[in-house]
C-alpha positions as CSV (number, residue, x, y, z in Angstrom):
1,M,-22.3,-20.6,12.5
2,G,-19.0,-21.2,14.2
3,W,-15.9,-19.1,14.0
4,L,-14.3,-21.6,11.7
5,D,-17.1,-21.2,9.3
6,I,-16.8,-17.5,9.4
7,I,-13.1,-17.6,8.8
8,R,-13.6,-20.0,5.8
9,D,-16.3,-17.6,4.5
10,M,-13.9,-14.7,4.8
11,Q,-11.1,-16.7,3.0
12,K,-13.6,-17.5,0.2
13,Q,-14.5,-13.8,0.0
14,K,-10.8,-12.9,-0.1
15,E,-10.1,-15.3,-3.0
16,I,-13.1,-14.0,-4.9
17,A,-11.9,-10.4,-4.3
18,K,-8.4,-11.3,-5.3
19,T,-9.6,-12.9,-8.5
20,N,-11.8,-9.9,-9.3
21,L,-8.9,-7.6,-8.6
22,E,-6.6,-9.5,-10.9
23,K,-9.3,-9.4,-13.6
24,S,-9.7,-5.6,-13.2
25,S,-6.0,-5.1,-13.2
26,R,-5.7,-6.8,-16.5
27,T,-8.5,-4.7,-18.0
28,Q,-7.0,-1.4,-16.8
29,K,-5.1,-0.5,-20.0
30,G,-2.8,2.5,-20.3
31,L,-1.9,2.6,-16.6
32,T,1.7,3.0,-15.4
33,G,3.0,0.6,-12.8
34,D,2.5,3.0,-9.9
35,E,-1.0,3.8,-10.9
36,S,-1.9,0.1,-11.1
37,I,-0.2,-0.6,-7.8
38,C,-2.0,2.3,-6.2
39,I,-5.4,1.3,-7.5
40,N,-4.8,-2.2,-6.3
41,N,-3.7,-1.0,-2.8
42,D,-6.7,1.3,-2.6
43,T,-9.0,-1.5,-3.5
44,E,-7.4,-3.9,-1.0
45,I,-7.5,-1.2,1.8
46,R,-11.3,-0.8,1.2
47,R,-11.8,-4.5,1.2
48,F,-10.0,-4.9,4.5
49,D,-12.0,-2.0,6.0
50,V,-15.2,-3.9,5.1
51,L,-13.9,-7.2,6.4
52,I,-12.7,-5.6,9.7
53,S,-16.0,-3.9,10.1
54,D,-18.0,-7.1,9.5
55,I,-15.9,-9.1,11.9
56,T,-16.0,-6.4,14.6
57,K,-19.8,-6.4,14.4
58,R,-19.8,-10.2,14.9
59,N,-17.2,-10.0,17.6
60,I,-19.3,-7.7,19.8
61,K,-21.5,-10.6,21.0
62,A,-18.8,-13.2,21.5
63,N,-15.2,-12.1,21.8
64,R,-13.8,-14.8,19.5
65,Y,-12.3,-13.1,16.5
66,G,-9.6,-10.9,18.1
67,S,-6.7,-12.5,16.4
68,V,-8.4,-12.4,13.0
69,I,-9.2,-8.7,13.5
70,N,-5.6,-8.0,14.5
71,D,-4.3,-9.9,11.4
72,Y,-6.5,-8.0,9.0
73,T,-5.7,-4.7,10.8
74,N,-2.0,-5.4,10.4
75,R,-2.4,-6.2,6.7
76,R,-4.5,-3.1,6.2
77,T,-1.8,-1.0,8.1
78,A,0.9,-2.5,5.8
79,L,-1.1,-1.6,2.7
80,K,-1.8,1.9,4.1
81,K,2.0,2.4,4.7
82,D,2.8,1.3,1.2
83,F,0.0,3.6,-0.1
84,I,1.5,6.5,1.7
85,N,5.1,5.7,0.8
86,R,4.3,5.5,-2.9
87,D,2.4,8.8,-2.7
88,C,-0.7,7.0,-4.1
89,A,-3.0,9.8,-3.1
90,D,-1.1,12.2,-5.4
91,V,-0.9,9.5,-8.2
92,L,-4.6,8.8,-8.1
93,E,-5.5,12.5,-7.8
94,K,-3.3,13.2,-10.9
95,K,-5.0,10.4,-12.8
96,K,-8.4,11.7,-11.9
97,L,-7.4,15.3,-13.0
98,L,-6.0,14.1,-16.3
99,E,-9.2,12.1,-17.0
100,S,-11.3,15.1,-16.1
101,A,-9.2,17.3,-18.3
102,N,-9.5,14.8,-21.2
103,V,-13.3,14.7,-20.8
104,L,-13.6,18.5,-20.6
105,G,-11.3,18.9,-23.6
106,T,-13.4,16.4,-25.6
107,N,-16.7,18.1,-24.6
108,F,-15.2,21.5,-25.3
109,S,-14.2,20.4,-28.8
110,R,-17.7,19.0,-29.5
111,S,-19.4,22.2,-28.2
112,E,-17.0,24.3,-30.3
113,D,-17.9,22.3,-33.4
114,D,-21.6,22.6,-32.7
115,I,-21.3,26.4,-32.2
116,L,-19.3,26.8,-35.4
117,E,-21.7,24.6,-37.4
118,K,-24.7,26.8,-36.2
119,S,-22.7,29.9,-37.0
120,R,-22.0,28.7,-40.6
121,K,-25.7,27.8,-41.1
122,E,-26.7,31.3,-39.9
123,Q,-24.1,32.9,-42.1
124,N,-25.2,31.0,-45.2
125,K,-28.8,32.1,-44.5
126,L,-27.7,35.7,-44.3
127,Y,-25.7,35.4,-47.6
128,A,-28.8,33.9,-49.3
129,L,-31.0,36.7,-48.0
130,G,-28.5,39.4,-49.0
131,G,-28.2,37.8,-52.5
132,G,-32.0,37.8,-52.9
133,I,-32.2,41.4,-51.8
134,L,-29.5,42.4,-54.3
135,L,-31.3,40.6,-57.1
136,L,-34.6,42.3,-56.2
137,G,-32.8,45.7,-56.2
138,L,-31.2,44.9,-59.6
139,I,-34.6,43.9,-61.1
140,L,-36.2,47.1,-59.8
141,I,-33.4,49.3,-61.2
142,V,-33.5,47.5,-64.7
143,R,-37.3,47.9,-65.0
144,K,-37.1,51.6,-64.5
């Protein structure tokens, strides 16, 4: 496999990743512009990390892909700078925290409802038992 084949393969992978990224961007509803851009930048940075790693492994045997590695490294660096300039780490962390809080709030509400339902059932049992004891006491008093 020549270096042209590898570059073509990487370009195909890039197009596939870009298509998948566009699809995932369309399905991410309820995101602000910054969140969407940050998620896309994070995904692209990870993709470039994988590509650079793969090419570097191939480059060890024959030093052919230096320019491709430099190109991908420069693109990754530009994305990383944009990621930092937009405070994407904070944006993504805030998004994760809000999602966690939402999940915890939902689970807390369900747990609270379950506990209240069990308490109501126990309370009704005790009312029935108390009513039965009162009726038994009334019957015993009336018979005397």
